Structure formats: C-alpha cells, structure tokens
N, C-alpha and C positions, 0 to 999 in steps of 0.2 A: 308809735308804730308797732303793730303786732307782727310777730313772725311765727310760722308753724313749721315744725320739722317732723319728718316721718322716717321710719326705718326703711332702709333699702330692701326691696323684695329679693328673695333668694331664688325665686322660680326662674328657670331658664326656658325660653320658648323656642320652638323649632321652626325651621324654614322649609319651604318647598321650592323647587326650581322648575322653570319652564323647560320642557324636554328639548325644545329646539335651541336653547341658548348654549353658548360656549363657556359662560361663567355662571357662578351663582352667588347670591347674596346671603350672608348669614348675619345673625345678631351677635354683636360683640359682648354685650353685657345684659344683665337682667333689667327689667323695667324699674326705674327709679321713681317712686311716687313722690309728688311734690305738694299736692293739695287734694282736697275732696272734690269730686265731680258734682255738677249741678244739673246736667242734662240739657242746658241751654247756653253753654259757654260760647262767647265770641272771642276769637284770637285776633287781636289787632296788630300784633307785631311779634315775630319770633326770629331771632338771628344769632349768629355766632358772635361771641364776645371773648374777652380775655379770661372770663370766668367759666367758659364752656359754651352753653347756650342759655339765653334768657328770653322772656317774652311777657307780653301784657295780655291778661285774660280778664274779660268782663262777664259777669253773670247778670241775672235779672235785677240785682240790688247792690252788687259790690264789684270792686276792681282789684285784681291781684297782679303783682309782678313776681314771676316765678323763674327759677333757673336750676340748672344741674350741670354737672361735669362728669366725665367718664369715670372718675375715681369714686363716684358715689355721693359726693357732697352735693347739697341741694338747699333751696330755700323757697319760702312763700311769704310774701309781704303784702298785707292789705293796705291799700292807699285810701287816705281820708282827706279829700279836698274840702277845705272850709270846715274841717273838724267832724265831718259825717261821712258815712259810707254811701256810695252811689255808683252806678255803672258809668263808664266813660263813653263819650260819643266819638272819639277818634284817638289814635295813638300811633307812634312811630318810633323808630330807633336807628341810631347810627353811632359807630365807633364807641360802643359801650355806654351810651346815654340814651335813655328813653324819655319821650315827651308824651304826656297824656292830657287830653282835653276833656273837661267836664262842664255840664250845663244843667242847672236845676230848674230852668225855665225863666229865671230872673237874673242869674249871674253866671259868668263863665270863669273857670279856673284852669290854669296850666300848671301841671306838676312835672318837674324834671327829676329823674332818679337815675342812679348808676346801675350797672349790670348786676349788682348784688342787692338791689331793692332799697338802697339808702337814698333818702330824699336830698337832692341838691338844692332845689329852689321851688317855691310855689308862689304864684301871683294871679291876680284877677285881670280879666279883659272884658271890654264892652263888646260882646259878640252876641247877636240875636240867636236864639235856639234854632238849629237847623240851617244856619247860614253857611257853615263851613263845608266845603266840598272835599278838601284834602289838607294834610299837614305833613311837615317834615322837620327834622332837627339836624343841624350841621355840627361840625367838629368843634365849634366855638360855643355850643349850646344856644345858638340863635334858633328861634322857632319861625318857620315859614308857613303861612296859612293862606290857602286859596279860598276866595269867596266871590262868587259871580265872576266878573271880568277883571278882578284885581288879585294881586299877590302881595301880601304884607309881611314884613320881617320884624320880629319882636326880639329885643335884647333883654338883659337882666332887668328884673322888676316889671316886665311887661312894657318897657319903653319901646315906642314905635320907631324903628330905625330907617325904614324905607317902605314905599308903596309903589308898585308897578302896575301899569295898565296892561292887560292881556288881550290879544285879538279874539280869543274865545275862552270860555271857562276851562281851567285846569282841573280835570277830573281826578288826577292822581299826581302826587309829588314823591320824590325820593332823592336821597343824596348817595352818590357812589363815587369813590375815588376823589372826594373833595369837591365834586361838581353837583349842583342841584339840577334835577331834571323835572320839568313841568310838562305833563302829558296832556295836550289839548286835542281831543279827537277831531275838532273842526279845523284846526290849523297846524297840527304837527307837534314836534317836540321842541321845547325851548330849554335853554340851559344857562347857568350862571356859575362862575367861580366863587366858592364860599370862603376863600382865604381871607376875604374882607367883604364889607357890604358893597356890592357891585353897583355901577351906574345904571345897568339895565341887563336884560336877558338877550341872548342871541339864538337864532334858529339853528337846529342841528342838521337840517336837510334830510331827515330820516323819512323814508317813504313806506315803511312797514305798517302793519295793522296795530291800532291802539285799542284798548289800553295795554301798557307794558307794566310788568311787575318786576321789581328788583329781587334777584335771587342771591345776592351777596357777591363780593369780590369783583364787582364791575359787570356781572352778568345779569341779563334780563330775559324774560320770555314774553313774546308778544301774543296777541289774541288769536293768532293762527297756529300757535304752538311752536314757533321758531325760537331758537336761542340766539341772543345777540350779545355782543360784548362792546364795552366802551373802552377805547384806547386811542392814543394819539389824536385826541380831540374829535373823534367821530364814533358813531355807533355802527358796527358792522355785524353781519351774520356770523355766528359761530358754528352753525350747523342746524339740521332739522331735528326736532324732537321725535318725530315718528309717532306721536301720540296726539289725541284730539285737543283742539283749543279749549281753553278752560274758563274764560272770563275771570270770575272771582275764585275759581278753583285753583288759580295759579299759586296761591299761597301754599298748596300741597305739592310743592316742587322745590328743588334745591340743586345747587351745583356743589359737587364734592370731588375735588381733584379732576380727573379726566372723565367723570361720570355726571350725567344728568339723572336725578333721582325724582321719581314721581310717586305720589299717593294715588293709587287707582281704586275707585270705589271706597268702601269704608275701612278696609284693613289690609290691602295688598300694596306692596312696594314694587315698583318696576324700575329697573336700572337700565339706562341707555348710554351708549357712547355719545359724548358731548358733541362730537363733530360729525359723525356719520348718521346719528340717530338710530343706529341698530340696537335692538334690545339685547341686553347682556344677561338678564336674569330677573327673577321675581322672588319675593318672600312674603309671608304674612306676619302681622303683628297681633297680639292678643288684645284687641280693643279697636276703637274708632280713631282714625288718623285725624288730627286737628290741624297740624301745621308741620313744616319741615324746615330745617336749616342745616347746611353742611351735611354731616353724616348723622344727624340726630333727628328723631321723630317725636313730636309732641302728640300724645294720644290720651283718650279716655279709656281706661281699662274696663274689662268686664266686671270688675268689682266697684265700678263707678268712682275711680280715682283718676286724677290727672297725673300722668307720668311721662318720663322721657326715656327713650331707648336709643342706643347708639348702634349703628350698622357697621359691618365689616364686609370687605369685598375679597372673595377668594377666586382663584383662577384655575379651578379644576374642570377638566373636560367632562361634559355631560353626554349621555348616550343620544344617538340620533332618534328623532321621533319615528314611530311606526308609520308605515305607508297608509295613507287615507283611502278609505273605500270610495267607489264611484259615487255612492249616494252622498257621502260627506263632501266630495269635491264639487257637487252641484250647488251646495249652499254658499252664497257669496260671503267672502271674508270681509273684515272691516276695510281693508285697503282696496276693495273693489268698488266702494262707494265714493261719491264726490267728497272733496274736502269739507269737513264740517258735518258729515253724516256718519253715524256709527251704530252698529247693531249691538244692542244691550239685551241679549237673551231673546225675549219674546216681543221686543218692540224696537223701533228705529228711533234713535236720538238725532234730532236735526237742529242745528244751530239756528237761532233766530235770525231772520233776514234771508235765508235760503229759499228760493222759489221752487215751485213745482217743476217748471221747465228745466231748471238746473238739476233737480233730482232725477228727472227722466232722461237726462243726457247720459247718465250712467247705464251701462249694459245690465247692471244688477237690478234695476227698477224698470218695470214695463208699463205700469199704470198706477194712477193715484186718484182716490176718491175722497170727497169731503165727508163730513159727519152725517149728511143726509143721504149718502150713497150716490151722489152725482159726480161726474168726472170733474176733478178739481183743477184750478188754475190760480195764479197769483202766488202770494207768500204761503209757505208751508205753515200749517197750524196744528196745534195739539188737537187730536180727535180725528184727523185724517187717517186714511189707510193706504198702504203701498203694496202693490203686488210685485213680488220678486220673480226673477227668471227661473227660480227653482219651483215656482208654483205656489209658494207660501204667500199669505197675506198678513202683514204686520201693521199694528197701529203706529202712528207717528206721535212722538212726544217732543215738544219744543221746550227745553228747560226754561222755567220762568213764565211761560205762557199758560197760566192756570185757567184761563177762561176761553181758550180756543180762538183768540183774535189774530194770532200770528205775530203779535208784537209783545213786548214787555212794557206795560203801562200802569197807570194809577189803578185801573180796575183789577189788575193782578195783585197789586199791593193790598187793596181792600179785601180781595178774596182770601189771601193768606191771613190777614188780620182776623177776619171773621172765623176762619177755620181754627186758628190758634185759640181764640176766645170761646170756641164752642158755639158760636152764633150761626154757623153754616157748616156744611160738610162737603169736602172734596173727595171724589172717589174715582176709581179707574185711572185712565191716562191723565186726567187732570190732577189727581193727587200725586202721580209720579212726576208730572211737570212742576208741581209746587215743591217737591222734595229735591231742591236744587243741589244740595250737597250729597245726595244719594245715600243717606244714612238710615233710611227706612221709616222716617217720620217727618212730618211737617212741623217745624218749630221756629223759634225766633231767629235762629241762625239763617234759616232759609229766607225769612222775611228780610233780614239785613242784606243778603245776597241779591234778592230781587230788587230792593231799593237801589243798590249799587248798579245793577244792570240797567235799571230805568234811567239813572243819572248818566251812565256811560252812553246810552243811546241818544240822550240829550233831547 
C-alpha cells in the first residue's frame, strides 16, 4: 500500500462576509494538501472520523483514501483491489470505516479500510457491472448493497448473511446512529437496526422529498433543501435550509454544531442557522469545493492539489447593507420565485419536473416561451425563456437536461459522454445544463451526477 505525504501549506486565505449577516465565517487553518489533483475527481464519501476527516476519491484510473486533521496531519493511500489500480464504482463510510466497491467488467471487489487508509479486509463478490444502485457499511463492518428490488447484507469474506425484498429500488443507503436507512423514491424510507442482522426492514412513515443524504450525526437533507434529524425512532424536520434543493449537490453540505454549512457554486461557503434556515455568513475558499463534513471542506486548490480546510465561526456584528435603489428593488430576488427556481446571474435555474404553469404562478414571471419562440406549456425545459416582471427576459436552464427535453434521461447521458469524448459539442444554455456541479466545465463528475439523477427519477 503506497502512501503520499505532503507539506502543509503556510498560505492563509481570507474571508468575505455577506453585508446582511450578523455573523461571519472565517478559515481556522491554512489548506492542508493531501494529494495531487486530477481535474476529474469523484468524491464518493467524506465524513468526520476520530482521525479528523477522511474520504474516498476516485479519478479516471485510481482510487485514494485521503484524510486530514486540524493539527496538520494528513495522509493519502492508493487502493489496489485485486493487486491493480482502478477507479471505484461506489464507496461509503460509517464510524471510521470505509467500504469501496470495484468492478473491472468481469469481477467485483469490496475493500474495507479504516479512517487512516489501512486495509481491514478485501474480498470478491459475484455482482454484474452496473447492477449496484447503492451501498452502505455498518458499525460491524457488514456491507449492505442495493440492486434492483433487493437489499443484500455481506459479512466477513463476502459471506451472504441476508437478502431482503424491497417494494421498490433503494436509490441510496446510509447508516446513522446505528440504523440503516434505505431511501426508495417510489415507496418511502425503510430502516433496520444494524446491531445484528435483522429479520427485515420497517417503514419510517417519512413523507418528505427523496432522495435524502446523510450529513453526519443523525442529520439528513432532503431534495427540497430541508434539514431532517433522526431520533427516538423517527425522522423529523430540524428546520429549513433556506437554500435551493441540490439532488446530488447535497454532498457539498454539512452540519457543524448549530450551523448548516453549504458549498455554494464552486468556491463559496454559506452558513445558515440549522433550525431557522437564516443565513449567518459567507466566505470563499481558494479552490473548487468537492465535499464537506462537519467544519471541514475538501477542495481542489488553484494549484491543482486536493486539500482540506477547516472553518471557524465568529460572532462579530457586521454593518447593515446600504439601502437598495428603486431600480434594484424591481429585480426579483431568489426568494420571490417558486420553490425550485433560482436566479443564477443571467439565467434562471429551474429544477427538473417544475412546469410552466407552476413557474407562472409566481408574480416574478409573467410569460414563458419555448425555444422556437412560441408560448410554452408543460414541463420547463432547458432552452425556454422567461419574462420577468422587471421587463428582463432570461433563458431557462434545467440542470441535467442537456438536450432540452425537460427530463433527465439516457439521451442526456449520451450527450455528456459525447461532449467529454470530443465527439459532439454542447454550447449556450445546454452546456450550462450539462455542467451540473457548476464548476465551469463539463467533465466526468457531471456525467456521474446526471446518471445519479436519471436513476433517482427512476
């Protein structure tokens, strides 16, 4: 097992604060480089551990388990399933243990490692490539894998311990507070106590919007941006995030104490009160945000290194914002639009599934045209245009809808594949729609996000 160590950077980067916030966010420490950047990293898991923070990063040809702590210690371990380097197809973590799944087209491997990158166990499984929808690992190092309408539990050596029939496919799995959660968009949330191999799963009775993503310490965020908490055997709302729903952007969010912390865009951190959803402050980081856990940010620096930065929260009063001019007040703000619609500078971002009639119910939008200039109806699609009550006309972008169909489907996946391989070109609003993570380019990370969105829509 190879390990790479890097010297801690001594550069300190600066924050900026939202003028309207009562608190501001600062960076506690310099960026700690942990490995070289590749430009197409996929972060499968990033969480707080007893070692600080650790996560699984996969590039086009290799997989690394990386970690850092606030005292500057850090590591980078390359994982070699079956004795060779390859990208992983899924990974998860819980209670200081990470599980990684690999498939070379003919054989599958599961590798278990601790939060410092040391291999605990490795074994093979008979799983067809592309059959796994989701996986999780519990506190006893059992691996749970969702495939089709089944959920299978594997123990040491890959021994099959149990298999459960599901009413619908589980698109995501996670373990929190010793309980496994299976998120099935068609049938709700199922759960099982992982203290032993259970007889079956039970329904949680949760009626919120799926998918949900675990943010650590029993907290989740659902697809509408709401924060939820698991306790006393049920999932309940912890408050509203006040920020847009994220689908797979949700990994760029975390819970740290009384704060909900978001990665907004490529390099901006937004901090909200966990219960009220009110924005408390902002800051920028010197690179592209890849994932967040607790008070740590995993990022790709401007020097193309993968690093970790730790945040601090200060409570100094900021000055009130200057009064807005009449011209500025006529421009609709984000919270004037329906839920799932957000102004992103010179275009409107509209969540997939929102209809034209829903968009026009807002006083901020007066008319919507399709790409041919005719008055639009039905689902909102990339390429449409919306006239605002300010008189502006903005193009509509539906993230993931790279072909203007109004859905995220196999045609969008092909469009991204062709663009990445240079076989076709995406431009204008269609390129923006394909850049799902909003990092300024269409790459394999966007392709992965679109595939996940396609699976989540089912």
